[in-house]
C-alpha positions as CSV (number, residue, x, y, z in Angstrom):
1,M,0.0,-0.1,0.0
2,T,1.3,3.5,-1.0
3,E,1.9,6.2,1.4
4,R,-0.8,8.1,-0.6
5,A,-3.3,5.5,0.1
6,L,-2.5,5.3,3.7
7,K,-3.5,9.0,4.2
8,L,-7.0,8.3,2.8
9,R,-9.7,7.5,5.0
10,L,-13.1,5.9,4.7
11,P,-15.8,8.5,4.2
12,N,-18.5,8.7,6.8
13,V,-21.1,9.4,4.0
14,T,-22.8,6.2,2.6
15,T,-23.8,5.8,-1.1
16,R,-27.3,4.8,0.3
17,Q,-27.7,8.1,2.2
18,L,-26.7,10.1,-1.1
19,W,-29.2,8.0,-3.1
20,H,-32.0,8.5,-0.6
21,F,-31.1,12.4,-0.6
22,I,-31.3,12.7,-4.4
23,A,-34.5,10.7,-4.7
24,A,-36.1,13.0,-2.1
25,A,-34.9,16.0,-3.5
26,E,-35.7,15.2,-7.1
27,T,-39.3,14.2,-6.2
28,G,-39.9,16.9,-3.6
29,K,-41.8,14.4,-1.3
30,L,-40.7,11.7,1.0
31,A,-43.8,9.6,0.1
32,E,-43.0,9.6,-3.5
33,A,-39.2,8.9,-2.9
34,G,-40.3,5.8,-0.7
35,R,-42.7,4.8,-3.5
36,L,-39.7,4.9,-6.0
37,L,-37.2,3.2,-3.8
38,H,-39.8,0.8,-2.2
39,M,-39.0,2.1,1.3
40,A,-40.9,3.6,4.0
41,P,-40.8,7.5,3.9
42,S,-39.6,7.5,7.5
43,A,-36.5,5.4,6.6
44,I,-35.7,7.9,3.8
45,S,-36.1,10.7,6.2
46,S,-33.9,9.1,8.8
47,S,-31.2,8.4,6.2
48,I,-31.3,12.1,5.3
49,S,-31.1,13.2,8.9
50,E,-27.9,11.0,9.3
51,L,-26.4,12.7,6.2
52,E,-27.3,16.0,7.7
53,T,-25.4,15.1,11.0
54,T,-22.4,13.9,9.3
55,L,-22.0,17.0,7.0
56,G,-23.0,19.3,9.9
57,V,-25.5,21.2,7.8
58,Q,-29.3,21.2,7.1
59,L,-30.0,20.0,3.6
60,C,-33.7,20.3,3.4
61,V,-36.8,21.6,5.3
62,R,-39.7,18.9,5.7
63,H,-43.1,20.5,5.2
64,K,-46.2,18.2,5.6
65,A,-47.9,20.5,2.9
66,K,-45.0,21.3,0.6
67,G,-42.9,18.3,1.1
68,I,-39.0,18.6,0.7
69,V,-37.7,22.0,0.2
70,L,-33.9,22.3,-0.3
71,T,-31.8,24.8,1.6
72,P,-28.9,26.7,-0.1
73,S,-26.7,23.9,1.4
74,G,-28.9,21.4,0.1
75,E,-28.9,22.7,-3.5
76,A,-25.2,22.9,-3.5
77,A,-25.1,19.2,-2.2
78,L,-27.5,17.8,-4.7
79,A,-25.3,18.8,-7.6
80,V,-22.2,17.1,-6.0
81,A,-24.2,14.1,-4.8
82,R,-25.5,13.7,-8.6
83,N,-22.0,13.8,-9.9
84,L,-20.6,11.4,-7.3
85,M,-23.4,8.9,-8.1
86,S,-22.5,9.5,-11.7
87,D,-18.8,8.7,-11.1
88,L,-19.8,5.5,-9.3
89,I,-21.9,4.3,-11.8
90,D,-19.2,5.0,-14.6
91,F,-16.8,3.2,-12.4
92,E,-18.9,0.2,-12.2
93,T,-19.8,0.1,-16.0
94,S,-16.2,0.3,-16.7
95,F,-15.1,-2.8,-14.7
96,S,-18.2,-4.8,-14.0
97,A,-18.6,-8.2,-15.4
98,E,-22.3,-7.7,-15.8
99,T,-23.6,-6.9,-19.2
100,E,-23.8,-3.5,-20.2
101,S,-27.5,-3.2,-20.6
102,A,-28.0,-3.9,-16.8
103,V,-26.4,-0.5,-16.0
104,A,-26.1,1.6,-19.3
105,R,-29.1,3.8,-19.5
106,L,-29.8,7.3,-20.6
107,T,-32.9,9.3,-20.8
108,I,-32.4,12.3,-23.3
109,G,-34.8,15.2,-24.0
110,C,-35.1,17.0,-27.2
111,Y,-36.9,20.1,-28.5
112,T,-39.6,18.9,-30.8
113,S,-38.6,20.8,-34.1
114,I,-35.0,19.7,-33.9
115,A,-35.7,16.0,-32.7
116,P,-35.9,14.5,-36.5
117,L,-32.4,16.2,-37.3
118,I,-30.6,15.2,-34.1
119,L,-32.1,11.9,-32.4
120,P,-32.0,9.2,-35.2
121,T,-28.7,9.9,-36.8
122,S,-26.9,10.6,-33.4
123,Q,-28.5,7.4,-32.0
124,S,-27.4,5.5,-35.1
125,R,-23.6,6.6,-34.4
126,F,-23.9,5.9,-30.7
127,A,-25.4,2.5,-31.0
128,T,-22.4,1.3,-32.9
129,V,-20.3,1.9,-30.0
130,H,-22.9,1.0,-27.2
131,P,-25.3,-1.5,-28.9
132,N,-26.6,-2.7,-25.6
133,A,-27.2,0.7,-23.8
134,V,-30.8,1.6,-23.3
135,V,-31.6,5.0,-24.4
136,E,-35.1,6.6,-24.0
137,F,-36.0,9.8,-25.8
138,I,-38.4,12.4,-24.8
139,E,-39.6,15.1,-27.1
140,E,-41.0,18.1,-25.4
141,S,-41.6,22.0,-25.4
142,H,-38.7,24.3,-24.3
143,D,-40.4,24.7,-20.8
144,G,-41.3,21.2,-20.6
145,L,-37.6,20.0,-21.1
146,Q,-36.4,22.7,-18.5
147,R,-38.9,21.1,-15.9
148,L,-37.7,17.5,-16.7
149,L,-34.1,18.6,-16.3
150,L,-34.8,20.3,-13.0
151,D,-36.7,17.6,-11.4
152,G,-34.1,14.9,-12.7
153,S,-36.4,13.0,-15.0
154,I,-33.9,13.4,-18.0
155,D,-30.1,13.2,-18.0
156,M,-29.7,16.1,-20.7
157,A,-31.7,17.8,-23.4
158,F,-30.9,19.4,-26.7
159,M,-32.5,22.6,-27.3
160,Y,-32.2,26.1,-28.7
161,D,-29.8,28.4,-26.7
162,L,-32.7,30.7,-25.9
163,D,-34.2,31.8,-22.5
164,I,-32.4,29.2,-20.5
165,D,-33.2,28.8,-16.8
166,H,-30.2,30.3,-14.7
167,R,-30.4,26.8,-12.9
168,L,-29.2,25.0,-15.9
169,S,-26.0,25.2,-17.8
170,R,-25.6,24.9,-21.5
171,M,-22.9,23.9,-24.0
172,P,-23.3,25.1,-27.6
173,I,-22.8,22.2,-30.1
174,L,-24.0,23.6,-33.4
175,Q,-24.9,27.0,-34.9
176,L,-27.9,27.2,-37.4
177,T,-28.6,30.2,-39.7
178,P,-32.2,31.3,-40.6
179,S,-33.8,30.5,-43.8
180,V,-37.0,31.5,-45.8
181,L,-39.1,28.8,-47.0
182,M,-41.4,29.5,-49.9
183,S,-43.4,27.4,-52.5
184,A,-41.6,26.5,-55.9
185,D,-43.8,29.0,-57.8
186,H,-43.2,31.9,-55.5
187,P,-41.4,35.0,-57.0
188,F,-38.6,34.6,-54.5
189,A,-38.0,31.1,-56.0
190,A,-37.9,32.2,-59.8
191,P,-34.9,32.5,-61.9
192,G,-32.9,35.6,-61.2
193,A,-34.4,36.0,-57.7
194,P,-31.7,37.1,-54.9
195,A,-29.9,33.8,-53.8
196,A,-30.5,35.2,-50.2
197,I,-33.6,37.1,-49.1
198,P,-33.1,40.1,-46.8
199,L,-35.7,40.4,-44.1
200,A,-37.0,43.5,-45.1
201,M,-38.4,41.8,-48.3
202,L,-40.8,39.9,-46.0
203,A,-42.6,43.0,-45.1
204,D,-45.4,42.7,-47.5
205,E,-45.5,38.8,-47.5
206,P,-48.2,36.6,-45.9
207,I,-46.4,34.7,-43.0
208,V,-46.9,31.1,-41.8
209,L,-45.3,31.0,-38.4
210,Y,-44.1,28.2,-36.2
211,S,-45.6,29.1,-32.8
212,G,-43.6,26.9,-30.5
213,S,-42.0,28.9,-27.7
214,P,-39.4,30.4,-27.6
215,L,-38.8,30.3,-31.4
216,Y,-42.2,32.3,-32.0
217,E,-41.1,35.1,-29.7
218,H,-37.8,35.1,-31.3
219,Y,-39.4,35.5,-34.6
220,L,-41.6,38.3,-33.5
221,R,-38.3,40.1,-32.3
222,M,-36.8,39.7,-35.3
223,F,-39.5,41.3,-37.1
224,A,-39.7,44.1,-34.7
225,E,-36.0,44.8,-34.7
226,E,-36.5,45.4,-38.6
227,G,-39.3,47.7,-38.1
228,I,-41.7,45.0,-39.7
229,T,-45.3,44.2,-38.5
230,P,-45.5,40.7,-39.8
231,R,-48.7,39.5,-41.8
232,I,-49.3,36.5,-39.8
233,V,-51.9,34.4,-41.8
234,H,-51.5,30.9,-39.9
235,T,-49.3,29.7,-37.1
236,S,-48.5,26.0,-36.0
237,R,-46.8,24.1,-33.6
238,T,-45.3,21.5,-36.1
239,V,-42.8,22.2,-38.8
240,G,-44.6,19.8,-41.1
241,T,-48.0,21.8,-40.9
242,V,-45.9,25.3,-41.7
243,R,-44.3,23.5,-44.6
244,A,-47.7,22.2,-45.9
245,F,-49.1,25.7,-45.8
246,V,-46.0,27.1,-47.5
247,G,-46.4,24.2,-50.1
248,R,-49.8,25.5,-51.0
249,S,-48.5,29.1,-51.4
250,T,-50.5,30.2,-48.4
251,G,-47.4,32.2,-47.4
252,V,-43.8,32.0,-46.6
253,A,-42.1,30.9,-43.4
254,V,-39.0,31.6,-41.5
255,G,-37.1,28.8,-39.7
256,Y,-33.7,27.3,-38.5
257,E,-34.2,23.7,-39.0
258,K,-32.4,22.5,-42.1
259,Y,-34.6,19.6,-43.2
260,A,-33.2,17.6,-46.5
261,L,-36.8,17.5,-47.7
262,R,-37.9,19.4,-50.8
263,M,-41.5,18.1,-50.8
264,T,-44.4,18.3,-48.3
265,V,-46.7,15.6,-47.2
266,E,-49.0,16.5,-50.1
267,N,-45.9,16.2,-52.5
268,R,-45.7,20.0,-53.1
269,E,-42.2,21.5,-53.5
270,V,-40.9,23.8,-51.0
271,V,-37.7,26.0,-51.4
272,G,-35.5,27.3,-49.0
273,K,-33.1,30.3,-49.2
274,P,-30.8,32.1,-46.6
275,L,-32.5,34.7,-44.7
276,I,-30.2,37.7,-44.2
277,G,-30.3,41.0,-42.3
278,R,-28.9,42.4,-39.0
279,S,-32.1,41.3,-37.3
280,A,-31.8,37.7,-38.5
281,P,-29.0,36.3,-36.2
282,P,-27.8,32.8,-36.1
283,L,-29.0,30.5,-33.1
284,S,-27.2,27.7,-31.3
285,I,-28.4,24.4,-30.3
286,A,-27.2,23.4,-27.0
287,V,-26.8,20.4,-24.6
288,V,-28.4,21.5,-21.6
289,L,-27.9,20.0,-18.0
290,P,-28.7,21.0,-14.4
291,R,-26.0,23.6,-13.2
292,G,-23.2,21.9,-11.7
293,A,-24.0,18.3,-13.0
294,K,-21.2,16.5,-14.8
295,P,-22.5,14.2,-17.8
296,S,-21.9,10.4,-17.3
297,T,-19.3,8.7,-19.5
298,L,-22.3,7.3,-21.4
299,A,-23.9,10.7,-21.9
300,R,-20.6,12.2,-23.0
301,H,-20.4,9.4,-25.7
302,W,-24.0,10.3,-26.8
303,I,-22.9,14.0,-27.0
304,D,-19.8,13.1,-29.0
305,A,-22.1,11.1,-31.5
306,A,-24.3,14.1,-31.8
307,R,-21.5,16.4,-32.7
308,E,-20.2,14.0,-35.3
309,A,-23.7,13.5,-36.7
310,L,-24.5,17.3,-36.8
311,G,-21.2,17.9,-38.7
312,D,-22.5,15.9,-41.6
313,P,-24.8,17.2,-44.4
314,P,-28.4,16.4,-43.7
315,G,-29.4,13.1,-45.3
316,T,-26.2,11.3,-44.6
């Protein structure tokens, strides 16, 4: 045994205490944590009390009506506890003789409009390295993803780097530039039309606008900064419906998603051109995690697969 090893001591904190604390903090109620862990709520409460005694700080306040409310020390401890448990799982996964599928699990959230661009191709690459890993995907709204991240329901989320809660951290992985979508018979698509469309040229055009937050608000800010009151004729929460309206020449649309599709569901052609102007900035897609959380080895591998996939042209 080395001199360094002799100086180490066995910690008084146990993994069981950390696990009970994480479960209670993420569910917000001792009863719910007990249900998930198949334990009596009183046993979980006692375990957390032991942890508090060992650390010498109060981690949470217990209310009959409100459940568990974390103190500032508890908020900080939760981030550290999650990272410690993630490191232990990584350690176990690396050296365990058990099959990978017994421990290798990920739950990934993704903003609905970019999910088709990210999830299938990234998972295809990831699965070649981790064929037995169990990966669950949840497509949600912007606010829904943030709620799931904060309550610990998902490991990470892929979303636009817009209006991110201060309790979350983000890591941009791809920058997208805006486009104008138009029907194939629109004057903007005619021979001799500009290769890129200035935002000012949309002032008199009927607009079909994607209505999912925060993109909808972002688009309205773009028009406002250009001094334009957009003629919005229809809105939709799905990109497919927006494209279908555009294909029928109902109006033009703006968007950041670069789908490798020229035809709508009705087999009508849609043409995309770059949207330019000082009020049409690029947007980043980011990996978002709880602030202070460290992605597991498996999560890092999935992020790497996403980086590689997003670096390829659409359709590859």
